[in-house]
One Martini backbone bead per residue (centre of mass of N, CA, C, O) as a GRO file, in nm:
protein
  184
    1MET     BB    1  -2.823   5.458  -4.490
    2HIS     BB    2  -2.820   5.621  -4.187
    3ASP     BB    3  -2.996   5.743  -3.900
    4ILE     BB    4  -2.820   6.002  -3.718
    5SER     BB    5  -2.997   6.242  -3.605
    6LYS     BB    6  -3.066   6.126  -3.308
    7ILE     BB    7  -2.776   6.183  -3.180
    8PHE     BB    8  -2.828   6.484  -3.208
    9PRO     BB    9  -2.868   6.763  -3.061
   10ALA     BB   10  -3.089   6.990  -3.055
   11ILE     BB   11  -3.115   7.313  -3.154
   12LYS     BB   12  -3.213   7.545  -2.929
   13LYS     BB   13  -3.401   7.808  -2.869
   14SER     BB   14  -3.332   8.061  -2.676
   15GLU     BB   15  -3.451   8.312  -2.480
   16LYS     BB   16  -3.168   8.397  -2.496
   17GLN     BB   17  -2.890   8.544  -2.617
   18ASP     BB   18  -2.624   8.401  -2.751
   19VAL     BB   19  -2.273   8.404  -2.714
   20PHE     BB   20  -2.035   8.357  -2.959
   21SER     BB   21  -1.713   8.181  -2.933
   22PRO     BB   22  -1.469   8.113  -3.118
   23SER     BB   23  -1.229   7.924  -3.200
   24ASP     BB   24  -0.906   7.885  -3.237
   25ALA     BB   25  -0.783   7.975  -3.578
   26ASN     BB   26  -0.480   7.972  -3.766
   27LEU     BB   27  -0.453   7.945  -4.102
   28SER     BB   28  -0.172   8.066  -4.169
   29GLU     BB   29  -0.008   7.854  -4.006
   30THR     BB   30  -0.119   7.581  -4.143
   31SER     BB   31  -0.019   7.664  -4.450
   32LYS     BB   32   0.261   7.630  -4.381
   33ALA     BB   33   0.552   7.513  -4.471
   34ILE     BB   34   0.737   7.247  -4.350
   35LYS     BB   35   1.080   7.218  -4.293
   36TYR     BB   36   1.280   6.937  -4.336
   37THR     BB   37   1.563   6.771  -4.215
   38GLU     BB   38   1.741   6.511  -4.374
   39GLU     BB   39   1.922   6.226  -4.330
   40GLU     BB   40   2.127   6.053  -4.540
   41LEU     BB   41   2.174   5.715  -4.599
   42PRO     BB   42   2.395   5.504  -4.707
   43VAL     BB   43   2.322   5.261  -4.971
   44ASP     BB   44   2.404   4.927  -5.065
   45PHE     BB   45   2.222   4.738  -5.292
   46LYS     BB   46   2.414   4.488  -5.338
   47ASP     BB   47   2.372   4.376  -5.026
   48ILE     BB   48   2.079   4.317  -5.097
   49LYS     BB   49   1.840   4.077  -5.051
   50HIS     BB   50   1.618   3.928  -5.278
   51ASN     BB   51   1.286   3.833  -5.324
   52SER     BB   52   1.165   3.685  -5.628
   53GLY     BB   53   0.894   3.647  -5.545
   54GLU     BB   54   0.569   3.662  -5.514
   55VAL     BB   55   0.340   3.894  -5.424
   56LYS     BB   56   0.115   3.852  -5.149
   57SER     BB   57  -0.189   3.924  -5.048
   58GLN     BB   58  -0.369   3.941  -4.730
   59PHE     BB   59  -0.596   4.088  -4.867
   60PRO     BB   60  -0.917   4.080  -4.916
   61THR     BB   61  -1.119   4.071  -5.236
   62ASP     BB   62  -1.404   3.884  -5.192
   63ILE     BB   63  -1.499   4.112  -4.991
   64GLN     BB   64  -1.653   4.326  -4.802
   65ILE     BB   65  -1.547   4.662  -4.713
   66ARG     BB   66  -1.572   4.848  -4.395
   67ALA     BB   67  -1.496   5.183  -4.287
   68ILE     BB   68  -1.476   5.360  -3.970
   69ASP     BB   69  -1.514   5.719  -3.903
   70SER     BB   70  -1.438   6.014  -3.698
   71THR     BB   71  -1.508   6.369  -3.636
   72ALA     BB   72  -1.415   6.663  -3.436
   73PHE     BB   73  -1.525   7.007  -3.344
   74ASN     BB   74  -1.467   7.298  -3.172
   75LEU     BB   75  -1.622   7.594  -3.249
   76GLY     BB   76  -1.720   7.684  -2.947
   77THR     BB   77  -1.880   7.920  -2.732
   78VAL     BB   78  -2.116   7.952  -2.480
   79GLU     BB   79  -2.300   8.010  -2.234
   80ASP     BB   80  -2.231   7.732  -2.059
   81GLY     BB   81  -2.089   7.614  -2.340
   82VAL     BB   82  -2.099   7.425  -2.653
   83VAL     BB   83  -1.986   7.405  -2.998
   84GLY     BB   84  -2.030   7.143  -3.238
   85VAL     BB   85  -1.879   6.902  -3.473
   86VAL     BB   86  -1.983   6.612  -3.676
   87ARG     BB   87  -1.821   6.340  -3.861
   88THR     BB   88  -1.914   6.049  -4.046
   89SER     BB   89  -1.755   5.757  -4.200
   90VAL     BB   90  -1.791   5.526  -4.487
   91ILE     BB   91  -1.586   5.292  -4.630
   92ILE     BB   92  -1.634   5.125  -4.953
   93ARG     BB   93  -1.570   4.780  -5.063
   94LYS     BB   94  -1.637   4.576  -5.298
   95PRO     BB   95  -1.629   4.288  -5.430
   96ASN     BB   96  -1.394   4.276  -5.672
   97ASP     BB   97  -1.317   4.588  -5.612
   98SER     BB   98  -1.109   4.882  -5.639
   99LYS     BB   99  -1.332   5.062  -5.555
  100HIS     BB  100  -1.434   5.345  -5.367
  101HIS     BB  101  -1.671   5.460  -5.118
  102CYS     BB  102  -1.860   5.733  -4.953
  103GLU     BB  103  -2.020   5.776  -4.643
  104ARG     BB  104  -2.182   6.063  -4.515
  105TYR     BB  105  -2.218   6.208  -4.176
  106GLY     BB  106  -2.255   6.514  -4.236
  107PRO     BB  107  -2.242   6.777  -4.073
  108ASN     BB  108  -2.305   6.814  -3.714
  109ILE     BB  109  -2.462   7.056  -3.526
  110PHE     BB  110  -2.406   7.150  -3.173
  111LYS     BB  111  -2.547   7.213  -2.840
  112ILE     BB  112  -2.398   7.238  -2.505
  113THR     BB  113  -2.480   7.247  -2.165
  114ASN     BB  114  -2.470   7.223  -1.827
  115GLN     BB  115  -2.788   7.185  -1.808
  116ASP     BB  116  -2.806   6.939  -2.058
  117LYS     BB  117  -2.580   6.715  -2.056
  118ASN     BB  118  -2.702   6.479  -1.895
  119THR     BB  119  -2.952   6.428  -2.067
  120ILE     BB  120  -2.815   6.395  -2.339
  121TYR     BB  121  -2.619   6.168  -2.269
  122GLN     BB  122  -2.825   5.960  -2.167
  123ASP     BB  123  -3.006   5.951  -2.419
  124LYS     BB  124  -2.786   5.880  -2.634
  125PHE     BB  125  -2.679   5.628  -2.499
  126GLN     BB  126  -2.951   5.476  -2.502
  127GLN     BB  127  -2.988   5.480  -2.813
  128VAL     BB  128  -2.727   5.315  -2.877
  129PHE     BB  129  -2.719   5.078  -2.622
  130GLY     BB  130  -2.990   5.032  -2.437
  131THR     BB  131  -2.852   5.192  -2.195
  132LYS     BB  132  -2.717   5.316  -1.932
  133PRO     BB  133  -2.480   5.480  -1.809
  134PRO     BB  134  -2.244   5.413  -1.567
  135LEU     BB  135  -2.286   5.711  -1.517
  136ASN     BB  136  -2.490   5.974  -1.397
  137SER     BB  137  -2.281   6.163  -1.532
  138ALA     BB  138  -2.142   6.370  -1.730
  139PRO     BB  139  -1.900   6.498  -1.862
  140ALA     BB  140  -1.728   6.742  -1.917
  141ILE     BB  141  -1.792   6.991  -2.136
  142TYR     BB  142  -1.511   6.967  -2.297
  143LYS     BB  143  -1.592   6.644  -2.369
  144MET     BB  144  -1.868   6.638  -2.535
  145VAL     BB  145  -1.788   6.640  -2.831
  146ASP     BB  146  -1.644   6.363  -2.819
  147ARG     BB  147  -1.886   6.199  -2.713
  148ILE     BB  148  -2.070   6.246  -2.955
  149ARG     BB  149  -1.878   6.124  -3.157
  150ASN     BB  150  -1.866   5.846  -3.027
  151LEU     BB  151  -2.170   5.782  -3.052
  152ALA     BB  152  -2.186   5.807  -3.359
  153GLU     BB  153  -1.978   5.587  -3.423
  154ARG     BB  154  -2.115   5.354  -3.266
  155TYR     BB  155  -2.375   5.358  -3.423
  156ILE     BB  156  -2.255   5.289  -3.699
  157ILE     BB  157  -2.121   5.029  -3.618
  158LEU     BB  158  -2.381   4.878  -3.532
  159GLU     BB  159  -2.524   4.907  -3.807
  160GLU     BB  160  -2.310   4.763  -3.977
  161ILE     BB  161  -2.323   4.493  -3.831
  162LYS     BB  162  -2.630   4.441  -3.872
  163ASN     BB  163  -2.620   4.496  -4.213
  164ASN     BB  164  -2.304   4.340  -4.248
  165SER     BB  165  -2.226   4.018  -4.198
  166ASP     BB  166  -2.031   3.979  -4.477
  167ALA     BB  167  -1.828   4.186  -4.361
  168LEU     BB  168  -1.544   4.377  -4.330
  169ILE     BB  169  -1.489   4.558  -4.027
  170LEU     BB  170  -1.340   4.871  -3.977
  171ILE     BB  171  -1.197   5.009  -3.678
  172ASP     BB  172  -1.128   5.291  -3.531
  173GLY     BB  173  -0.912   5.283  -3.286
  174SER     BB  174  -0.980   5.177  -2.979
  175LEU     BB  175  -1.021   4.856  -2.842
  176ILE     BB  176  -1.262   4.835  -2.598
  177SER     BB  177  -1.483   4.742  -2.328
  178HIS     BB  178  -1.590   5.037  -2.372
  179PRO     BB  179  -1.753   5.337  -2.516
  180VAL     BB  180  -1.515   5.502  -2.384
  181ASP     BB  181  -1.208   5.633  -2.458
  182THR     BB  182  -1.217   5.817  -2.200
  183PRO     BB  183  -1.225   5.925  -1.910
  184ALA     BB  184  -1.426   6.139  -1.712
   0.00000   0.00000   0.00000
C-alpha cells in the first residue's frame, strides 16, 4: 500500500464556523429502473459461418497485472470553497492466478477555498511530480475536486510504476502528454 495521505489537503479548523451546503443528489430518482425498448432484429443463424478453431486469449496470464482508477465527488460547498471526496483503487491480478484483489485508498475528504487553492494545488503538484505546475495559479474552484483526484491518481500511478517494474500496469482515462486531464 502507498501513503497517499500527503496528497490530500488537511481539513483545517477555521476560526469562523463554515456553513456547509451539500450537493444536490436525489437518490429516489437514481434508484428507479429505466425501461428501454429495444427492437429485435431477426437473425438466421444458419447463414453465419463459424470458425471452429480454438479461441486463444491475447491477454497475458503469466505476469502481474495492476489497474489503477480513481473517482471524485463534490460533496458540497462552504463559504468561498468546496468540500470533496476522492477514492483511488488498484486492482491486482497476480501471475497465473484468476483471482483479483483491490487496494483502496480513501475515501479522503478535503476542503479547498479560493484563499488556499493556489497554495494547495502548487504544493500537491510539487509533491507528485517534483516540479511546479506549468501555470502559476490553480484552476477555478469548481474544478479543484477533480484536480485533487487527478493528482491522487497520478501519484498512485507513479508509485505503481516505481514499485512494480515487472507488471503490466493499466491506466484508466486519456493518456496525454501532461498531467491535467482538461485545461484550466
